[in-house]
N, CA, C and O of each residue as an XYZ file, in Angstrom:
848
protein
N      21.617     -5.198     -4.439
C      20.632     -6.593     -4.514
C      19.939     -7.245     -4.833
O      18.758     -6.924     -4.697
N      20.269     -8.497     -5.422
C      19.184     -9.509     -6.760
C      18.548     -9.346     -6.033
O      18.602     -9.058     -4.837
N      17.447     -9.627     -7.127
C      15.529     -9.350     -6.434
C      14.021    -10.338     -7.131
O      12.853    -10.660     -6.915
N      15.503    -10.483     -8.354
C      14.828    -10.518     -9.540
C      13.704    -12.126     -8.701
O      13.677    -12.667     -7.596
N      12.751    -12.365    -10.413
C      12.519    -13.921    -10.103
C      11.837    -14.019     -8.062
O      12.034    -15.098     -7.503
N      11.303    -13.159     -7.435
C      10.772    -13.353     -6.940
C       9.455    -13.258     -6.444
O       8.783    -12.243     -6.626
N       8.926    -14.512     -5.662
C       7.852    -14.561     -6.433
C       6.844    -14.051     -5.174
O       7.063    -13.818     -3.985
N       5.388    -13.979     -6.187
C       4.699    -12.525     -5.417
C       3.977    -12.942     -3.820
O       3.396    -12.272     -2.966
N       4.369    -14.457     -3.943
C       3.565    -14.380     -2.528
C       4.451    -13.995     -1.531
O       4.003    -13.705     -0.422
N       5.638    -13.949     -1.759
C       6.756    -13.322     -0.443
C       6.925    -12.074     -0.199
O       7.216    -11.540      0.872
N       6.672    -11.446     -1.579
C       6.660     -9.913     -1.756
C       4.838     -9.841     -1.122
O       4.500     -8.677     -0.904
N       4.017    -10.617     -0.908
C       3.169     -9.308     -0.660
C       3.549     -9.479      1.310
O       3.237     -8.474      1.948
N       4.190    -10.710      2.172
C       4.738    -11.162      3.322
C       5.965    -10.497      3.095
O       6.968    -11.204      2.999
N       6.053     -9.500      3.011
C       6.960     -8.050      3.226
C       6.410     -6.953      4.496
O       6.983     -6.562      5.513
N       4.586     -6.566      3.746
C       3.801     -5.960      4.354
C       4.579     -6.081      6.016
O       5.380     -5.616      6.826
N       3.468     -7.221      5.652
C       2.820     -8.050      6.907
C       4.621     -8.077      8.189
O       4.563     -7.861      9.399
N       5.679     -8.329      7.567
C       6.842     -7.688      8.283
C       7.083     -7.547      8.714
O       7.481     -8.259      9.636
N       7.175     -5.791      8.506
C       7.198     -4.752      8.071
C       6.325     -4.099      9.351
O       6.838     -3.306     10.140
N       5.127     -4.487      9.427
C       4.494     -4.573     10.757
C       4.840     -4.987     11.730
O       5.281     -4.388     12.711
N       4.714     -5.816     11.601
C       5.235     -6.876     13.079
C       6.476     -6.346     14.422
O       6.444     -6.124     15.633
N       7.897     -6.326     12.862
C       8.288     -5.407     13.686
C       8.449     -4.001     13.685
O       9.540     -3.715     14.177
N       7.906     -3.168     13.387
C       8.009     -2.376     13.919
C       6.972     -1.932     14.755
O       6.999     -0.777     15.181
N       5.954     -2.793     15.076
C       5.935     -2.977     16.475
C       6.167     -3.467     18.280
O       5.978     -3.382     19.493
N       6.915     -4.179     16.703
C       8.574     -4.861     17.969
C      10.301     -4.119     18.418
O      11.374     -4.478     18.903
N       9.687     -2.998     17.910
C      10.837     -2.793     17.189
C      10.143     -1.062     18.282
O      10.699      0.014     18.066
N       9.587     -1.108     18.773
C       8.398      0.620     19.272
C       8.291      0.077     20.829
O       7.760      0.711     21.741
N       8.932     -1.288     20.953
C       8.690     -2.736     22.367
C      10.036     -2.315     22.884
O      10.597     -2.537     23.957
N      10.396     -1.639     21.808
C      12.078     -1.685     22.632
C      13.145     -3.177     22.587
O      14.233     -3.379     23.127
N      11.922     -4.439     21.320
C      12.669     -5.393     20.810
C      14.130     -5.284     20.167
O      14.426     -4.890     19.039
N      15.062     -5.797     21.317
C      16.153     -5.391     18.808
C      17.172     -6.612     19.101
O      18.375     -6.352     19.071
N      16.711     -8.054     19.409
C      16.798     -8.670     18.948
C      15.546    -10.324     18.375
O      14.332    -10.147     18.476
N      15.863    -11.159     18.058
C      14.635    -11.550     17.133
C      14.475    -12.463     16.115
O      14.248    -12.477     14.905
N      14.785    -13.658     17.559
C      15.195    -15.159     16.064
C      13.652    -15.714     15.493
O      12.543    -15.563     16.006
N      14.053    -16.416     14.218
C      12.558    -16.385     13.380
C      11.709    -17.729     13.884
O      10.728    -18.061     13.220
N      12.055    -18.432     14.958
C      11.520    -18.694     15.889
C      10.082    -18.318     16.410
O       8.941    -18.748     16.243
N      10.858    -17.023     17.321
C      10.508    -16.234     18.268
C       8.941    -15.192     17.718
O       7.770    -15.099     18.086
N       9.977    -14.462     16.471
C       9.014    -14.060     15.138
C       7.775    -15.583     14.542
O       6.554    -15.428     14.562
N       8.313    -16.655     14.166
C       6.792    -17.722     14.016
C       6.145    -17.475     14.704
O       4.944    -17.390     14.447
N       6.965    -17.103     16.646
C       5.306    -17.414     17.328
C       4.174    -16.374     17.272
O       3.143    -16.598     17.905
N       4.335    -15.041     16.418
C       3.671    -13.915     16.838
C       3.201    -13.660     15.855
O       2.123    -13.088     15.694
N       4.159    -14.160     14.794
C       3.633    -13.843     13.138
C       2.576    -15.199     12.877
O       1.506    -14.760     12.456
N       2.558    -16.301     12.966
C       1.948    -17.824     12.635
C       2.295    -17.877     11.466
O       1.518    -17.907     10.512
N       4.082    -17.902     11.380
C       3.890    -17.860     10.009
C       5.540    -19.445     10.866
O       5.990    -19.431     12.012
N       5.878    -20.356      9.846
C       6.694    -21.241      9.977
C       8.239    -20.237     10.188
O       8.276    -19.267      9.430
N       9.214    -20.369     10.939
C      10.582    -20.085     11.218
C      10.819    -20.651      9.689
O      11.083    -19.767      8.874
N      10.790    -21.337      9.430
C      11.404    -21.685      7.626
C      11.435    -21.142      7.322
O      12.463    -20.477      7.193
N       9.589    -20.671      6.592
C       9.194    -19.969      5.445
C       9.401    -18.709      5.849
O       9.035    -17.930      4.969
N       9.888    -18.094      6.925
C      10.888    -16.717      7.140
C      12.329    -16.215      6.724
O      12.849    -15.119      6.516
N      12.750    -17.626      6.701
C      13.866    -17.670      6.279
C      14.616    -17.832      4.947
O      15.483    -17.663      4.089
N      13.464    -18.330      5.562
C      13.132    -18.709      2.751
C      12.803    -17.039      2.465
O      13.407    -16.191      1.808
N      11.913    -17.007      3.046
C      11.602    -15.144      2.652
C      12.829    -14.318      2.658
O      12.881    -13.387      1.854
N      13.725    -14.512      3.376
C      14.735    -13.490      3.886
C      15.905    -13.609      3.083
O      16.790    -12.799      2.804
N      15.635    -15.263      2.652
C      16.907    -15.925      1.411
C      16.615    -15.059      0.893
O      17.244    -14.081      1.298
N      15.714    -14.771     -0.107
C      15.867    -13.890     -1.148
C      15.968    -12.477     -1.112
O      15.398    -11.577     -1.731
N      17.062    -12.518     -0.003
C      17.269    -10.833     -0.111
C      18.477    -10.606      0.260
O      18.778     -9.413      0.201
N      19.584    -11.558      0.754
C      20.673    -12.250      1.634
C      19.863    -12.217      3.123
O      19.196    -13.199      2.799
N      19.532    -12.015      4.021
C      19.345    -13.188      4.993
C      18.854    -12.582      6.298
O      17.755    -12.792      6.813
N      20.392    -11.339      7.030
C      19.811    -10.362      7.506
C      19.399    -10.845      8.385
O      18.339    -10.751      9.003
N      20.757    -11.724      8.528
C      20.401    -13.021     10.306
C      21.786    -13.574     10.170
O      22.522    -13.538      9.184
N      21.990    -14.071     11.308
C      22.818    -14.811     11.770
C      22.458    -16.025     12.072
O      21.391    -16.579     12.335
N      23.546    -16.332     11.985
C      23.766    -18.310     12.418
C      23.176    -18.346     13.670
O      24.066    -18.353     14.520
N      21.655    -18.383     14.346
C      22.296    -18.446     15.988
C      22.128    -17.277     17.078
O      21.945    -16.877     18.228
N      22.291    -17.132     16.071
C      22.664    -15.481     16.157
C      20.776    -14.864     15.940
O      20.012    -15.052     16.886
N      20.414    -14.388     15.053
C      19.006    -14.659     15.285
C      18.611    -12.785     14.144
O      19.350    -12.591     13.179
N      17.840    -12.044     14.359
C      17.847    -10.553     13.276
C      17.992     -9.964     14.272
O      17.618    -10.500     15.315
N      18.683     -8.441     14.305
C      18.825     -6.886     14.540
C      17.244     -6.626     14.270
O      16.766     -6.858     13.160
N      16.307     -6.038     15.554
C      15.107     -5.657     14.892
C      14.799     -4.266     13.826
O      13.973     -4.129     12.925
N      15.535     -3.616     14.208
C      16.191     -1.745     13.741
C      17.373     -2.293     11.859
O      17.343     -1.739     10.760
N      17.959     -3.158     12.191
C      18.577     -3.275     11.212
C      17.380     -3.713      9.626
O      17.319     -3.402      8.436
N      16.699     -4.496     10.501
C      15.798     -5.768      9.606
C      14.320     -4.974      8.828
O      13.747     -5.034      7.740
N      14.162     -4.259     10.093
C      12.644     -3.486      9.290
C      13.136     -2.429      9.132
O      12.419     -1.477      9.441
N      14.897     -2.037      8.458
C      14.977     -0.509      7.785
C      14.996     -1.991      6.843
O      14.049     -2.000      6.057
N      15.444     -2.628      6.800
C      15.924     -2.964      5.121
C      15.094     -3.588      4.903
O      15.238     -3.420      3.692
N      14.291     -4.206      4.953
C      12.888     -4.273      4.648
C      12.136     -3.103      4.259
O      11.228     -3.205      3.434
N      12.387     -2.198      4.694
C      11.376     -0.594      4.607
C      11.918     -0.109      3.084
O      11.294      0.316      2.111
N      13.320     -0.353      3.302
C      14.041     -0.342      1.577
C      13.564     -1.142      1.100
O      13.801     -0.570      0.036
N      12.793     -2.473      0.636
C      13.104     -3.531     -0.819
C      11.848     -2.529     -1.150
O      11.650     -2.248     -2.332
N      10.631     -1.753      0.296
C       9.234     -1.807     -0.101
C       9.442     -0.773     -0.490
O       8.424     -0.498     -1.125
N      10.392      0.400     -0.578
C      10.449      1.683     -1.307
C      10.259      2.484     -0.605
O       9.907      3.582     -1.037
N      10.480      2.167      1.313
C       9.746      3.471      1.952
C      10.692      4.256      2.503
O      10.354      5.082      3.351
N      12.452      4.084      1.984
C      12.884      4.652      2.252
C      13.396      6.430      1.468
O      14.278      7.284      1.559
N      12.024      6.109      0.666
C      11.998      8.163     -0.244
C      10.094      8.109     -0.298
O       9.304      7.165     -0.313
N       9.991      8.966     -0.308
C       8.845      9.610     -0.119
C       7.783      9.116     -1.040
O       8.287      8.140     -1.597
N       6.841      9.250     -1.389
C       5.888      8.825     -2.590
C       5.008     10.385     -1.920
O       4.791     10.770     -0.771
N       4.673     10.979     -3.332
C       3.906     12.013     -2.968
C       2.902     10.706     -4.317
O       3.082      9.751     -5.073
N       1.573     11.920     -3.632
C      -0.070     11.434     -4.491
C      -1.323     11.985     -4.744
O      -1.424     11.919     -5.969
N      -2.105     12.374     -4.401
C      -2.512     13.135     -5.007
C      -4.594     11.452     -4.640
O      -4.516     10.238     -4.829
N      -5.727     12.122     -4.224
C      -6.180     11.435     -4.615
C      -8.207     12.200     -5.392
O      -8.330     13.421     -5.487
N      -9.090     11.523     -5.689
C      -9.033     11.341     -6.380
C     -10.098     10.662     -6.429
O     -10.160      9.433     -6.467
N     -11.622     11.959     -6.433
C     -12.858     11.827     -5.356
C     -12.470     12.384     -3.395
O     -11.893     11.920     -2.411
N     -13.129     13.444     -3.731
C     -13.220     13.299     -1.527
C     -14.949     13.046     -1.444
O     -15.771     13.962     -1.469
N     -15.275     11.573     -1.340
C     -16.301     11.298     -0.467
C     -15.660     10.888      0.362
O     -14.443     10.861      0.546
N     -17.030     10.327      1.253
C     -16.767      9.806      2.553
C     -15.765      8.662      2.011
O     -15.417      8.412      3.165
N     -15.112      7.885      1.359
C     -14.695      6.756      1.576
C     -12.415      7.817      1.650
O     -11.574      8.202      2.464
N     -12.624      7.730      0.390
C     -12.331      9.520     -0.281
C     -11.373      9.762      1.506
O     -10.279      9.505      2.009
N     -13.027     10.571      1.966
C     -11.808     11.975      3.405
C     -12.168     11.109      4.307
O     -13.129     11.429      5.007
N     -11.598      9.956      4.516
C     -11.828      8.716      5.877
C     -10.596      7.501      5.311
O     -10.148      6.618      6.043
N     -10.157      7.731      3.703
C      -8.464      7.213      2.983
C      -7.639      8.624      4.496
O      -6.864      8.400      5.426
N      -8.183      9.679      4.127
C      -7.495     10.694      3.848
C      -6.927     11.607      5.744
O      -5.968     12.336      5.996
N      -8.085     11.067      6.677
C      -7.630     11.275      8.004
C      -7.945      9.999      9.296
O      -8.004     10.107     10.520
N      -8.082      8.964      8.503
C      -7.653      8.010      9.717
C      -6.735      7.169      9.247
O      -6.399      6.193      9.918
N      -6.039      7.503      7.663
C      -4.977      5.648      7.572
C      -3.729      7.359      7.729
O      -3.622      8.423      7.117
N      -2.754      6.405      9.413
C      -1.676      7.070      9.466
C      -0.738      6.808      7.795
O       0.380      6.318      7.957
N      -1.045      7.031      6.669
C      -0.147      6.702      5.914
C       1.196      8.034      5.580
O       1.922      7.946      4.589
N       1.317      9.223      6.623
C       2.204      9.855      5.461
C       3.878      9.254      6.689
O       5.011      9.576      6.333
N       3.677      8.531      7.836
C       4.881      7.649      8.519
C       4.715      6.752      8.436
O       4.393      5.912      9.276
N       5.030      6.639      6.587
C       5.132      5.360      6.214
C       6.582      6.420      4.695
O       7.733      6.318      4.271
N       5.893      6.896      4.605
C       6.094      8.189      3.387
C       5.512      8.790      2.184
O       5.975      9.341      1.186
N       3.587      8.311      2.892
C       3.195      8.395      1.952
C       2.829      9.706      1.787
O       2.205     10.040      2.794
N       2.926     10.710      0.917
C       2.458     11.981      1.445
C       1.773     12.795      0.792
O       2.432     13.588      0.119
N      -0.151     12.952      0.716
C      -1.160     12.657     -0.127
C      -0.591     14.943     -0.531
O      -0.100     15.535      0.430
N      -0.731     15.542     -1.536
C      -0.384     16.513     -1.589
C      -2.271     17.496     -2.098
O      -2.971     18.508     -2.073
N      -2.192     16.876     -2.268
C      -3.781     17.472     -3.213
C      -4.980     16.691     -3.070
O      -4.882     15.640     -2.437
N      -6.205     17.054     -3.595
C      -7.209     16.458     -3.522
C      -7.768     16.955     -4.711
O      -7.499     18.090     -5.106
N      -8.820     15.901     -5.548
C      -9.682     16.527     -6.437
C     -10.930     15.939     -7.336
O     -11.061     15.156     -8.277
N     -11.819     16.811     -6.464
C     -13.361     15.798     -7.393
C     -14.748     16.702     -8.032
O     -15.142     17.852     -7.839
N     -15.124     15.840     -8.670
C     -15.469     16.869     -9.808
C     -17.420     17.483     -9.043
O     -18.413     17.187     -9.708
N     -17.579     18.290     -7.671
C     -18.343     18.056     -6.807
C     -17.329     20.385     -6.535
O     -16.458     21.016     -5.935
N     -18.673     20.518     -7.755
C     -17.859     22.471     -7.134
C     -18.045     22.799     -5.924
O     -17.419     23.807     -5.600
N     -18.789     22.243     -4.971
C     -18.815     22.573     -3.169
C     -17.464     22.090     -2.557
O     -16.978     22.144     -1.427
N     -17.161     21.725     -3.446
C     -15.584     20.737     -2.329
C     -14.251     22.070     -2.477
O     -13.258     22.227     -1.768
N     -14.695     22.823     -3.601
C     -13.412     22.664     -4.506
C     -13.378     24.325     -3.314
O     -14.327     25.054     -3.025
N     -11.163     24.485     -2.661
C     -10.934     24.488     -2.436
C     -10.631     24.328     -0.319
O      -9.878     24.539      0.633
N     -12.371     23.620     -0.957
C     -12.296     23.133      0.861
C     -10.595     22.222      1.491
O      -9.478     22.214      0.973
N     -10.937     21.787      2.340
C      -9.472     20.425      3.075
C      -9.723     19.460      3.682
O     -10.203     19.279      4.801
N      -9.445     18.936      3.054
C      -9.613     17.433      3.269
C      -7.863     17.293      4.275
O      -6.771     17.285      3.707
N      -8.101     17.181      6.106
C      -6.572     16.734      6.568
C      -5.395     17.702      6.132
O      -4.199     17.431      6.021
N      -6.021     18.847      5.926
C      -5.181     19.898      5.693
C      -4.541     19.493      3.804
O      -3.686     19.917      3.027
N      -5.121     18.925      3.821
C      -5.009     19.319      2.304
C      -6.253     19.311      1.403
O      -7.234     18.572      1.319
N      -5.531     21.232      0.289
C      -6.769     21.442     -0.654
C      -7.393     20.835     -1.017
O      -7.236     19.758     -0.443
N      -8.405     20.764     -1.964
C      -9.576     20.307     -3.378
C      -9.660     21.740     -3.851
O      -9.833     22.929     -3.580
N      -9.220     20.036     -5.472
C      -9.462     21.133     -6.525
C     -10.324     20.630     -7.812
O     -10.419     19.452     -8.156
N     -10.695     21.306     -8.207
C     -11.605     21.054     -9.317
C     -11.074     20.044    -10.163
O     -10.065     20.532    -10.671
N     -11.272     18.671    -10.647
C     -11.049     17.732    -11.594
C     -10.416     17.962    -13.501
O     -10.116     17.152    -14.379
N     -10.451     19.468    -13.435
C      -9.654     19.933    -14.411
C      -8.378     20.448    -14.095
O      -7.899     21.150    -14.986
N      -7.760     20.316    -13.181
C      -6.987     21.207    -12.883
C      -5.781     20.208    -13.107
O      -4.782     20.537    -13.746
N      -5.983     18.712    -12.416
C      -5.825     17.717    -12.123
C      -4.494     17.074    -13.638
O      -3.388     16.589    -13.399
N      -4.772     17.176    -14.303
C      -3.148     16.149    -15.383
C      -1.550     17.467    -14.794
O      -0.446     17.272    -14.287
N      -2.468     18.951    -15.332
C      -1.430     20.043    -14.570
C      -0.885     19.505    -13.317
O       0.299     19.208    -13.156
N      -1.880     19.388    -12.379
C      -0.853     19.071    -10.675
C      -0.241     17.912    -10.505
O       0.415     17.749     -9.476
N      -0.317     17.068    -11.299
C       0.415     15.766    -11.579
C       2.078     16.464    -11.953
O       3.119     16.400    -11.300
N       1.804     17.056    -13.142
C       3.293     17.023    -13.271
C       3.563     17.971    -12.957
O       4.787     17.944    -12.829
N       2.863     19.780    -12.491
C       4.164     19.692    -11.838
C       4.295     19.512     -9.814
O       4.359     20.480     -9.055
N       4.300     18.628     -9.550
C       4.168     18.258     -8.329
C       4.709     16.476     -8.402
O       5.039     15.645     -7.556
N       4.628     16.484     -9.303
C       6.106     14.640     -9.836
C       5.327     14.176     -8.581
O       6.082     13.890     -7.652
N       4.313     14.064     -8.381
C       3.390     13.285     -8.598
C       3.160     11.882     -8.305
O       2.381     11.669     -9.233
N       3.246     10.866     -7.762
C       4.081      9.487     -8.277
C       2.896      8.483     -7.687
O       3.328      7.394     -7.309
N       1.684      8.658     -7.573
C      -0.133      7.885     -6.855
C      -0.898      8.723     -6.914
O      -0.850      9.728     -6.205
N      -1.520      8.556     -7.527
C      -3.284      8.526     -7.758
C      -4.020      7.586     -6.634
O      -3.789      6.381     -6.540
N      -4.689      8.107     -6.019
C      -5.854      7.380     -5.294
C      -7.158      7.335     -5.650
O      -7.970      8.005     -5.011
N      -7.480      6.699     -6.508
C      -9.526      6.715     -6.789
C     -10.431      6.134     -5.685
O     -10.464      5.219     -4.861
N     -11.050      7.040     -6.074
C     -11.919      6.358     -4.561
C     -13.669      6.648     -5.941
O     -14.747      6.851     -5.382
N     -13.660      6.635     -6.616
C     -14.887      7.485     -7.397
C     -15.821      5.736     -8.482
O     -15.431      4.669     -8.955
N     -16.935      6.383     -8.368
C     -18.013      5.082     -8.663
C     -16.372      4.091     -9.918
O     -15.153      4.257     -9.913
N     -17.285      3.173    -10.747
C     -16.686      2.519    -11.717
C     -16.927      3.508    -12.809
O     -16.021      4.339    -12.760
N     -17.826      3.789    -13.842
C     -17.318      3.886    -14.835
C     -17.085      5.735    -15.124
O     -17.135      6.362    -16.182
N     -16.809      6.241    -13.623
C     -16.242      6.847    -13.281
C     -14.355      6.948    -13.409
O     -13.831      7.576    -14.329
N     -13.881      6.529    -12.786
C     -12.765      5.609    -12.859
C     -11.961      4.258    -14.063
O     -10.890      3.666    -14.192
N     -12.865      4.308    -14.502
C     -11.996      3.612    -15.831
C     -12.264      5.174    -17.040
O     -11.457      4.926    -17.936
N     -12.840      6.281    -17.349
C     -12.729      7.415    -17.747
C     -10.997      8.111    -17.526
O     -10.161      8.359    -18.395
N     -10.921      8.270    -16.103
C      -9.956      9.509    -14.828
C      -9.366      8.645    -15.397
O      -9.177      9.117    -16.518
N      -8.743      7.216    -15.351
C      -7.688      6.530    -15.489
C      -7.607      6.256    -17.092
O      -7.202      5.133    -17.395
N      -7.797      6.760    -17.700
C      -7.478      6.602    -19.342
C      -6.263      8.665    -18.939
O      -5.067      8.949    -19.002
N      -7.381      9.364    -18.626
C      -7.033     10.498    -18.515
C      -4.882     10.407    -17.979
O      -4.022     10.700    -18.809
N      -4.566     10.005    -16.665
C      -4.479      9.653    -15.518
C      -3.292      8.597    -17.102
O      -2.152      9.032    -16.938
N      -3.280      8.167    -17.606
C      -2.878      7.253    -18.612
C      -1.649      8.297    -19.372
O      -0.694      7.890    -20.034
N      -1.868      9.225    -19.173
C      -1.014     10.469    -21.139
C      -0.945     11.355    -19.369
O      -1.086     12.569    -19.223
N      -0.683     10.281    -18.151
C       0.355     11.148    -17.401
C       1.813     10.720    -17.024
O       2.297      9.618    -17.282
N       2.497     11.832    -16.323
C       4.176     11.397    -15.391
C       3.576     10.031    -14.605
O       4.107      8.923    -14.678
N       1.926     10.453    -13.565
C       1.719      8.829    -13.241
C       2.582      7.654    -12.415
O       1.596      7.603    -11.680
N       3.047      7.149    -12.124
C       3.506      5.134    -12.181
C       3.005      4.853    -11.231
O       3.582      3.794    -10.985
N       2.077      5.057    -10.175
C       1.273      4.097     -9.778
C      -0.169      4.644     -9.460
O      -0.770      5.709     -9.597
N      -0.338      3.813     -9.136
C      -2.243      3.712     -8.720
C      -3.244      3.117     -7.737
O      -3.387      1.901     -7.873
N      -3.860      3.603     -6.925
C      -4.759      2.534     -5.618
C      -5.296      2.097     -5.759
O      -5.696      1.707     -4.662
N      -5.943      1.607     -6.622
C      -7.833      1.422     -6.579
C      -8.869      1.071     -6.501
O      -9.356      0.193     -7.214
N      -9.709      1.960     -5.203
C     -10.683      1.667     -4.909
C     -12.218      1.032     -4.979
O     -13.145      0.495     -4.371
N     -11.672      1.579     -6.310
C     -12.821      1.307     -7.773
C     -13.031      0.027     -8.047
O     -12.208     -0.860     -8.272
N     -14.314     -0.014     -8.010
C     -14.874     -1.528     -8.183
C     -15.484     -2.218    -10.089
O     -16.538     -2.696    -10.511
N     -13.609     -1.773    -10.958
C     -13.111     -2.351    -11.488
C     -11.889     -2.329    -11.879
O     -10.977     -1.520    -11.711
N     -11.963     -3.208    -12.366
C     -10.158     -3.194    -12.950
C      -9.494     -2.229    -14.542
O     -10.017     -1.800    -15.571
N      -8.661     -2.239    -14.193
C      -8.507     -1.288    -14.723
C      -6.664     -1.227    -15.679
O      -5.519     -1.125    -15.237
N      -7.233     -1.352    -17.105
C      -6.385     -1.249    -17.739
C      -5.205     -0.147    -18.209
O      -5.438      0.664    -19.106
N      -4.343     -0.183    -17.743
C      -3.066      0.629    -18.183
C      -1.661      0.454    -18.457
O      -1.177     -0.535    -17.906
N      -0.579      1.408    -19.427
C      -0.185      1.126    -19.795
C       1.134      0.763    -18.669
O       1.327      1.342    -17.600
N       2.228     -0.738    -19.448
C       3.220     -1.037    -18.552
C       3.495     -0.315    -16.933
O       3.196     -0.556    -15.764
N       4.160      0.579    -17.622
C       5.117      1.672    -16.858
C       4.142      2.325    -15.448
O       4.646      2.712    -14.394
N       2.724      2.316    -15.754
C       1.582      2.196    -14.465
C       1.347      0.935    -13.603
O       0.483      0.149    -13.992
N       1.997      0.679    -12.527
C       1.323      0.048    -11.796
C       0.286     -0.795    -10.996
O       0.748     -1.710    -10.315
N      -0.600     -0.664    -10.998
C      -2.176     -0.904    -10.145
C      -2.173     -2.135     -9.040
O      -2.064     -3.360     -9.105
N      -2.364     -1.094     -7.922
C      -2.821     -1.437     -7.375
C      -4.460     -2.029     -6.781
O      -4.816     -1.030     -6.156
N      -5.428     -2.887     -6.654
C      -6.899     -2.164     -6.485
C      -7.402     -3.467     -5.532
O      -7.455     -4.695     -5.472
N      -7.794     -1.949     -4.697
C      -8.736     -2.858     -3.286
C     -10.027     -3.199     -3.804
O     -10.695     -2.259     -4.236
N     -10.691     -4.767     -3.865
C     -11.667     -4.980     -3.877
C     -12.392     -4.779     -2.896
O     -12.026     -5.733     -2.209
N     -13.401     -4.092     -2.091
C     -13.403     -4.262     -0.183
C     -14.791     -5.780     -0.970
O     -14.978     -6.896     -0.485
N     -15.141     -5.467     -1.619
C     -16.617     -6.195     -1.502
C     -15.775     -8.155     -1.751
O     -16.248     -9.051     -1.053
N     -14.746     -8.453     -2.642
C     -14.212     -9.510     -2.953
C     -13.830    -10.021     -1.955
O     -14.277    -11.165     -1.874
N     -12.689     -9.514     -0.434
C     -12.445     -9.571      0.787
C     -14.067     -9.884      1.686
O     -14.061    -10.911      2.363
N     -14.942     -9.332      1.693
C     -16.255     -9.624      2.275
C     -17.128    -10.574      1.653
O     -18.185    -10.838      2.225
N     -16.831    -11.154      0.514
C     -17.184    -12.366      0.297
C     -15.666    -13.746      0.507
O     -15.822    -14.963      0.606
N     -14.978    -13.346      0.511
C     -13.731    -14.874      0.833
C     -14.338    -14.385      2.380
O     -14.277    -15.481      2.937
N     -14.609    -13.918      2.900
C     -15.325    -14.062      4.896
C     -16.208    -15.371      4.765
O     -16.279    -16.532      5.169
N     -16.826    -14.466      3.958
C     -18.724    -15.133      3.817
C     -17.953    -16.968      3.388
O     -17.810    -17.943      4.125
N     -17.662    -16.801      2.114
C     -16.701    -18.744      1.993
C     -15.782    -19.278      2.985
O     -15.288    -20.400      3.098
N     -15.642    -17.993      3.826
C     -14.279    -18.834      5.249
C     -15.385    -19.872      6.331
O     -15.249    -21.094      6.408
N     -16.567    -19.000      7.180
C     -17.558    -19.107      7.366
C     -18.394    -19.654      6.274
O     -17.567    -20.117      5.488
N     -19.233    -19.799      5.931
C     -19.430    -21.822      4.355
C     -18.456    -22.609      5.475
O     -18.627    -23.185      6.549
N     -17.318    -22.288      4.574
C     -16.218    -23.540      4.870
C     -16.808    -24.766      6.445
O     -17.499    -25.784      6.455
N     -16.204    -24.097      7.398
C     -16.963    -23.735      8.793
C     -17.603    -24.561      8.893
O     -17.201    -25.657      9.284
N     -19.571    -24.151      8.372
C     -19.615    -24.323      8.406
C     -20.913    -25.771      8.480
O     -22.040    -26.027      8.904
N     -19.330    -26.601      7.457
C     -19.448    -28.205      6.965
C     -18.201    -28.475      7.939
O     -18.149    -29.555      8.529
N     -17.644    -27.942      8.038
C     -16.768    -28.423      8.762
C     -17.681    -29.110     10.438
O     -17.481    -29.978     11.288
N     -18.524    -28.233     10.179
C     -18.555    -28.629     11.754
C     -20.286    -29.427     11.270
O     -20.966    -29.993     12.126
């Protein structure tokens, strides 16, 4: 399947399609049209068809989409048909919340270990995952074929840890630290800046106030 040249806007919508289709699948919906999906997701039917056409279309004119098939195919595009082994770096409140309350394993993301500089946390467990001292991180990544490092540490620590990660076989970083990371091209970074989201929300509130 040819996927070169696909815009980031299309790619950013794929997880949302996957989430809604998962809900429809759970509800027993076997087939859905672009118009029906449009009403549910508040995206135009034309946009939905254009997005899906980037990957071959998935449906038949006048027949709609097979929900299970579409869900599975988008999962494959997102790489969710493969297991991704992860480590957590920073076993504080945010890190513990991610491991305890996000149902990542059912999406193919499995925490294999956690790391923290606090010696009092050594050998403890979060959601059944053992916490190790930071000194063991480099060897652990190599020995366990870790794909993704999840960073939930302060800004200064994130920069230093990223330098170490850049020298390991790690393939991606899910970054919750309030800093933009510089990494080799072979490492993918997805940064989650929670304060940025809140400021965007504040902007929307201001715009609505000005309209009224």
